[in-house]
C-alpha positions in Angstrom: 1.6 -8.9 -29.6 -1.0 -7.1 -31.6 -2.4 -3.8 -30.6 -5.7 -5.4 -29.7 -4.0 -8.0 -27.5 -2.1 -5.2 -25.7 -5.4 -3.5 -25.2 -7.2 -6.5 -23.7 -5.1 -8.3 -21.0 -8.1 -8.9 -18.8 -11.8 -9.1 -19.3 -12.3 -5.5 -20.4 -14.5 -4.8 -23.4 -12.9 -3.8 -26.7 -11.9 -0.2 -26.6 -13.1 2.3 -29.3 -10.9 2.8 -32.4 -7.9 5.0 -31.7 -7.8 4.3 -27.9 -5.0 2.2 -26.5 -4.0 1.3 -22.9 -0.4 0.2 -22.6 2.6 0.1 -20.3 4.6 3.3 -19.9 7.7 3.4 -22.1 10.9 5.4 -21.4 10.3 7.2 -24.7 7.1 8.6 -23.1 9.1 10.8 -20.7 8.7 14.1 -22.5 5.0 13.6 -23.2 4.3 12.5 -19.6 6.2 15.5 -18.3 4.0 17.8 -20.5 0.9 16.0 -19.1 1.9 16.3 -15.4 2.7 19.9 -15.8 -0.8 20.9 -16.9 -2.5 23.0 -14.2 -5.6 20.9 -13.9 -3.7 17.6 -13.8 -1.3 19.0 -11.2 -4.1 20.3 -9.0 -5.3 16.8 -8.3 -1.8 15.5 -7.3 1.0 16.3 -4.9 3.4 17.2 -7.7 5.0 20.6 -7.6 4.9 22.8 -10.8 7.6 22.8 -13.4 8.6 19.1 -13.4 11.6 18.5 -15.7 11.9 15.7 -18.2 15.1 14.5 -16.6 13.3 14.1 -13.2 10.4 12.2 -14.8 12.7 10.0 -16.9 14.8 9.1 -13.8 11.6 8.1 -11.9 10.5 6.0 -14.9 13.9 4.3 -15.1 13.7 3.3 -11.4 10.2 2.1 -10.6 9.5 0.7 -7.2 9.4 -3.1 -7.0 6.0 -4.4 -8.1 5.0 -1.2 -9.8 2.7 -1.1 -12.8 2.5 2.1 -14.8 0.0 2.6 -17.6 -1.0 5.2 -20.1 -4.1 5.6 -22.2 -3.6 7.1 -25.7 -5.9 8.6 -28.2 -4.6 8.3 -31.7 -1.1 8.0 -30.3 -1.3 11.0 -27.9 -1.0 10.2 -24.2 -4.2 11.6 -22.5 -3.8 10.0 -19.1 -1.6 7.9 -16.9 -2.1 5.7 -13.9 0.4 4.0 -11.5 0.1 1.2 -9.0 2.8 0.7 -6.4 2.7 -2.7 -4.6 3.5 -2.4 -0.9 5.7 -4.9 0.9 6.1 -7.1 3.9 2.9 -7.6 5.9 1.2 -5.1 3.5 2.1 -7.0 0.3 -1.6 -7.7 -0.3 -2.1 -4.0 -0.8 -1.1 -1.4 -3.4 -1.4 2.4 -3.7 -2.9 4.0 -6.8 -2.5 7.4 -8.5 -3.8 8.6 -11.8 -4.6 11.7 -13.8 -6.1 12.7 -17.1 -5.0 15.5 -19.5 -6.8 18.8 -18.9 -8.4 18.8 -22.3 -9.7 15.2 -22.0 -11.4 15.1 -18.6 -15.0 13.8 -18.5 -14.6 11.8 -21.7 -14.1 8.3 -20.1 -10.4 8.1 -20.2 -10.1 7.9 -16.3 -12.7 5.1 -16.4 -10.7 3.2 -19.0 -7.4 3.6 -17.0 -8.9 2.7 -13.7 -10.7 -0.3 -15.3 -7.4 -1.6 -16.7 -5.7 -1.1 -13.4 -8.4 -2.8 -11.3 -8.4 -5.7 -13.8 -4.6 -6.1 -13.5 -4.7 -5.9 -9.7 -7.5 -8.4 -9.4 -6.7 -10.9 -12.2 -2.9 -10.8 -12.5 -1.3 -9.2 -9.4 -3.5 -10.7 -6.6 -3.9 -7.4 -4.9 -6.5 -7.6 -2.2 -6.6 -3.9 -1.2 -6.2 -0.9 -3.6 -5.9 2.4 -1.8 -5.6 6.0 -2.8 -6.0 9.6 -1.6 -8.1 12.2 -3.3 -8.7 15.8 -2.5 -12.2 16.4 -1.0 -13.1 18.9 -3.6 -12.5 16.5 -6.6 -16.1 15.3 -7.0 -15.5 13.8 -10.4 -12.6 11.6 -9.2 -14.5 10.6 -6.1 -17.5 9.5 -8.2 -15.3 7.5 -10.5 -13.6 5.7 -7.6 -16.9 5.0 -6.0 -18.2 3.4 -9.2 -15.3 1.0 -9.0 -16.0 0.0 -5.4 -13.7 2.4 -3.5 -15.1 3.6 -0.2 -14.0 6.5 1.9 -12.1 5.4 5.0 -10.9 8.6 6.5 -10.4 12.4 6.2 -6.8 13.7 6.0 -6.9 17.3 7.2 -4.4 19.8 5.7 -3.2 16.9 3.6 -1.5 18.9 0.8 -0.5 22.5 0.0 -2.2 23.6 -3.3 -2.5 27.1 -4.7 -1.4 28.8 -1.6 -3.6 26.9 0.9 -3.8 23.6 2.7 -6.4 21.2 1.4 -8.0 18.1 2.8 -8.1 14.7 1.2 -10.0 11.5 1.7 -8.3 8.2 2.0 -10.3 5.6 0.0 -9.8 1.9 -0.6 -11.3 -1.0 -2.5 -11.2 -4.5 -1.2 -11.3 -7.5 -3.6 -13.7 -10.0 -2.2 -13.0 -13.7 -2.3 -15.6 -16.1 -3.5 -16.5 -16.9 0.2 -16.7 -13.2 1.2 -18.9 -12.4 -1.8 -21.4 -15.1 -0.8 -20.2 -17.6 -3.5 -20.3 -15.2 -6.4 -17.2 -14.9 -8.6 -15.3 -11.6 -8.1 -16.3 -10.4 -11.6 -19.9 -10.4 -10.5 -19.3 -8.4 -7.4 -17.9 -5.3 -9.1 
């Protein structure tokens, strides 16, 4: 598979030169560990500080069934990652989503690229009807990004996480993929 084919599994537009979206590789463990240990990245997650490469590698070696883990790279450097975990049983139509971007690369479109790749995979290849996530209520940039992709706030989770010495609230958000009938006869690509 060529780099361009790896970059374009769905209907996404061609990415700018030097940017690649791809599946996570075990050889990425050290670089992903460095990424998730950054203070800004960590502040948007539930991860504790000082993650070890061995812990990250172990998680990467044993993904949950139906998981999809992607990275976006700029000239070979990982600048963001995103994970989708498919739920099971009577919730097999749903998946949870988590993502983050390198502290030095926020606001430059890498989150949009990653989320676009994940939404395309969920809609066009995995038949995920419901994508859900949590986001801290003070993360305006992430909330705006999620809303641009059709996520809506469904609830407030009070004292959701402990961050920097205090409890912080989060929103639960979800995006439902509409069928042709639900969208009034329009193909799903036109309803995004």
